[in-house]
N, C-alpha and C positions, 0 to 999 in steps of 0.2 A: 240486122245482125250486130252492127257496131254498137247500137244503143243498148242492146241486151247485155253486152260484155262488161260494162263498167258500173259498179256501184261506186261506184266511185266515178350492167351486167358485166404499162409496167410489165414487164416480162413475168414469167411464170415461176414464182418462188415456192413450189409445192413442197409439202411435207409428205402428204399421203394422198393417193388418188386411187379410188377403188370403184369397180363396177360390181354391183350386186344385182343379180337377176333371180327371178323366181320362175320355176317351171312346174306346171301341173301335170300329173300323170295319174294313172289309175291307182297308184299307191299313195297319192296325196301330194302335199306341197313340199318341195325340196329347195334348199338354198344353195346357190352357187356363187362363191366369191372369186372374182377374177381380179388379180392385182396388176395394175399398170403403173408405169413410171414415166415421169417427165425427165428430159435430159439433165435439167438443173435440179432435180429432186434431191432432198436431203436424205441421209441414210434412213432406212426403215426401222431403226432401233427404237423409235418412239412407240411405246406400248401403252401410254396412259395420257389422258387429257387433264390439265389443271383447270379448275373451275373458279368462279368468283370468290368463294370462301377459302380458296387454296386447297380444297379437297381434290382428290384425283380419282379418275375412273379409268379402268382398263379398257382399251379400245375394242377388244374382243367382246367383253361384257357389254359395252356401250352398243355395239352393233347388234348384238343379240336382243337387247332390250328394245331397241328401236324397231327391229323386225317384229318382235312380239306385239308392240303397240300398233304397227300397221296392220297386222293380222286381226287383232282384236277389234279395231275400229273400221276395218275394211277400207283402208287408205290405198288407193290403186297405184299411186306413184309418189315418191318423196325423195328429195335430196337433203342431206344434213351436212353443213359445213361449219366447222368451229375454228375460231381464231384465237391465238394466244401470243402475247408479246408482238402484236401487230403482224403476225404471219399465219397463214393457213396451216393448221396442224392436223385436221381431219376433214375428209370430204368423201362421202359415199352416197350412192344412189340405191334406192330400194324400189322394187316393183317394176311397173311398166310405163312406157311412154304411150302405148296403145294396148290396153289389156285384151280387147277382143282379137286384135291381130297378133297377140303374143310377142310384142316388141319390147325389149327391155329398156328401161330408162337409164340414161347415163348422165354424168355431170357435164358432158359436152352436148347433150341434147338441147335443141332450141326449145324455149319455153316462154309463154306469154307472161310478162312481168307485172301486168296490171299497175297498181299504184306504187310499186317500187320505182316506177318512172319518176315520181315526185322527188325522191331523194337524190337521184341523178341530176334532175333539173335544178335542184338547189345549188349544186356545184357550178353549173353553167351560169346561173344568175350571178353568183358571187364572182365568177371570172369576169363577167361584163362590168360589174361594179369596180373591180380592180383595174380594168382597162379604161375606166372613166366614161364608159358608154351608158351606164345606168346608175341611178341614185335610188337607194331603197326608199327614201321618203319624199321623192318628187312625184306629184300626181301623174299617173300614166297619160292622162289627156294632154299634159303640158309638153309631151314629146312630139306631138303631131299638130299640124295646123287645122286639119279638118276634124269635126266632131267624131269621136269614136263610134257613135251610134250609126254613122253613115256606112260603116264597114259591112260588107256583104260576103257571103260564102263564095269562094272562087270555084268550087265544084260541089256537086250534090253530096259528096262524101265529107266535105269540109264544112258541115253545118255549124260547127262551133265558131266559125268566123262571122256569122251573122249577129251583129250587135244592135239591130234596129229597135229591139224592145226597150233599150236603155234611153231612148229619146225622151220619154215622158218622166224620167226620174233623174234630175240633175245631180243626185248624190254620187253617181258614178264618177263624176269629175274629181272626187276626193280620194278615190281608190289609188293606193300606191303599191309598189313592188313588195314592200314589207307586209302589207295587208294580204296581198295575193299569196305569199309564201307561208304566212302564219294562219291562214284560213279565217280572216276577219273582214272579208270584203262585204259580207251581207248577202252575197249571191248563194243560191242553193247548190247542192252537190252537182246536179246536172239539170238542165232545163226541162227534161222530160219528167222530172219529179213534180213540176208545176202543173196545175189543172189544165192550163192552156198551152203547156210546153213552151213557154216563152220566158226569157230572162226576167228575173225580178229581184230587187234588193229588199231584204227583209228587216234590216236594222242599220243604224248609223255605221258606216264603214269604220273599222278600227275599234269598235266598242265591245265586241264579244266574239267568241269562237263559234264557228259553224263550218264544218268540213266542206270544201268546195273545189271541185275540179274546174268549174267555170271561172273561178277567180284566177286560176293559173293559166287557162287558155287566153284570158284577157291579157295577161302579162306577156304570154307568148306572141300574140298578135303585135303588140307594141315593140317587143324586142326585134321581131322580124322587120318591122318598119324602120327602126332605128339603124339596124346593121345592114339592111338590104340582103340578108341571107335567110335561108330557110332554117327551121329548127334542126333538121337533119344535118345541114352543113355546119351549123354552130356546134352541135354535139360532136360530130366527127373531128372537128378542128380542135376543140377545147377539152374534150373528155375521152371519148372512145379511142381516138387516135393515140393520144399521149399514153393511155393506159394499156394499149394493145388489146382493146376489146373488139376484136375483129368479127365477132359473131353477135354484135349488138346493133340495133337500129330502132328508130321509132316508126318505121314502115317495114312491111314484109319484103324480104329480099329473096331472089331466086336461089341463092346458096343455102337457104334455110330448108329447102325442100327435102334434102337427103335424110335428115334426122330431126323431126320435131315432135313435140308432145301434143296430144289432143287432151282436152278436158274431159273428165269422167263425172257423170252424175252419181248420186249416192248409190244407185243400184248397179253401177258399172257400165251403163250405156254411155256413149260418147256424144259430145256436142260437135256440131259442125265447126270446123276451124275457120275463124275469121282471118282473111288475108288481104282485105281491101280497105283497112282503116286509113284515113288521112292522119298524118302525124299529129298527135296531141301531147303536149308536154306532161300532163299529169297521168296519162293512162295507156299509151300504146307501145310501150317498150317491149321489144322482143329481144331475148338475151339467152344466155346459158348459165348454168350454175358456175362454171369455170370463169366466165366473163364477169358475172356479178361479184364473184369472190375477189377478182382483181380490183373492182371498185371498192369493196369493203376494206380490203387491205390498204388501199390508198387513203381511205377515210381514217383508219386507225393510225396510219403513218403521217397523216396530215400533209399529204402530197397535193400537188396541183394548185393549192391556195396558200395564202399567207396565214400565219397564226391568228392574226386579227380577223380574217374572214371566217376561219373555222370557229373561232370563239363566238362570232355573230350568229352562225348557223345553230350552234348548240346553246345559245343564250335564251332563256324563257322570254318569249314575246307576249304571251297571253296565258293567263291561268285558266284552267278548265275545271268547271264544277257542274258538269252534266252527268246524269246517271249512266248514259251510254253514248257512244260516238255516233251511232246511227239509230234510226227508228224513233219510236215514241219517246224513249228515254233521252233522246238528244235535246229535248226541250224541257226536261225535268231537272231541277237543281238538287244537288247533294253535296255534302262535305265528306263523303266516304273516302275520296282520294286525296284529301288534304295531307295525310301522313307522307305521301310520296310527291307532294306538290306537283301533281299532274299538270303539264303545261304543253305549249307548242312553241317550237323554235322556228327556223326557216326551212320548211319542207320535212321536218322530223318532229315526232312527238317526243316528250321528255318526261322522265320520272326520276326523282331524287331517292337514292338508296344509301346504305352505309358504305357502299363502294364507289360513291360518286354518282354523277348524273348518268342515266342510261338514255340513249337516243334510239328510238325505234321507228320503223316504218313497215307498214303492212301492205299486202296486195290482195285484192279480192275481185274475181270475176267468175263468170259461169265456168265451173270446172277447174279453176285455178285459185289456190289459196297459199299465201306466203306470209312470212314474218321474219323480220331482221331486227337485231338490236346490237348496238355497240356500247361499250363502257370505255370512253376515251381515257379516263384516268388509269384504268387497269390494262388498257390496250388489248381488250378481250371482247369477243362477240360471237354471235351465231347467226347463221342464215338457214332458214327453213323454206324450201320451195316445193310445191306440190301441184299436181294436175288431177286433184280429186276433191270433190265437194265435201268429203268427210274429214279432210286434213285438220281443219281448225279444232276439231274435237280432241286432238292429241297435242295441240301446241303447248298447253300448260304443262303437260307431262314432259314434253321434250325440252322445254326451257329449264325445268328443274333438273332433268337428267343430264343434259349436256353441259350447262354452265352454272347450275345451282341458282338460277334466276327464279325467285318466288315473289318478285315485286311487280311484274307486269300485271296490270289490272284486267284480268280475263273477262270480268263481267262488263266492263266498259267497252271492251272489244267485241262483246257478244260471242265470245268463244265458250260454247257449252261443252263441257267434258263428256266424252262418250260414255263414261262409267258413272256419271253423276246420279245419285239416288233421287228418284222422283219425289217431289214434295208430298209429304204425308205417308210415304212408304216407311216401313220399319226395317 
């Protein structure tokens, strides 16, 4: 179950918090908007959202258009959160946390974060750099006396800890934290993508981009050895605790049971919920829209880290010239994305626009599809979280609608619009 899931959430300064549910009856589909407030919520007079190009969209119109998109593309559950001037200005949930059970999705519903995990991990990494416990350019092997290939899985669920396959390739000794966070280790996305399901280095570490969860788990193992603490302890102490992310963890927690989202297949059937994952830095984050919005607010406000550390995260580390991020196109070269200088920073993808650099992070697992992007210079961003296999088909539409983002390379992301005209059709 765990392998199936990965192709690979400060106090509450709310502006708007809405619950949107849909109920089906013999008469058809009806929308019910329930408005809730946080004690510290701003006045509800905000009726429009300002976008990248300084255009504005009325929040009622925005909600109606989002709802129309979810209907058209059969997106079973979706939350949309928009940030302006480094504050959350719009956050609403649409659809269901569990459609067959007719359970409405809320922004407080626990949801599997998939690779959004990596963006949070980037902040932890830089916290340890600031504490002098980690150097971005020191080989990971140099932190420990024993060869890393001797590391073995502590439990059957912690398969990522088994590094035995690296014994025959000394290039692993050159891998650094910077390479792990910028996806340049040479390791595959996950070992089960390999014919023998064993770790393999495919190119000289640091020389090119190839998205890799394994590269980050390697760094996680070393960080735990250096600090003597688990990933969860480090996260709670350095990120979740300081930001008040009380419903976030890299492992399933009993308090998540009361309200969590299940993943929906394209036809509406639900996946079995994974609750037994061993904590993995790049992929096992469980969170809520409200919690992850706290994280994104902190990113836009440049909290937790020094200005120097934030600049390092959002500095291009490697230029990307592959046709797609995954699949066959990930080994095909192209100059298509040169106009946006598509690159990777530390834990975040980067694209240059007339409004400055945009830093993005996706999440993708069975039944869960997410996208987040921040524009640090504009202090603006959007968070899209969904528990539906159909969600990525409207991400391009949502980015344009919510923040006027027309720069995200949808083809590189393999985001196929639900309404795209088939090739050859008139």
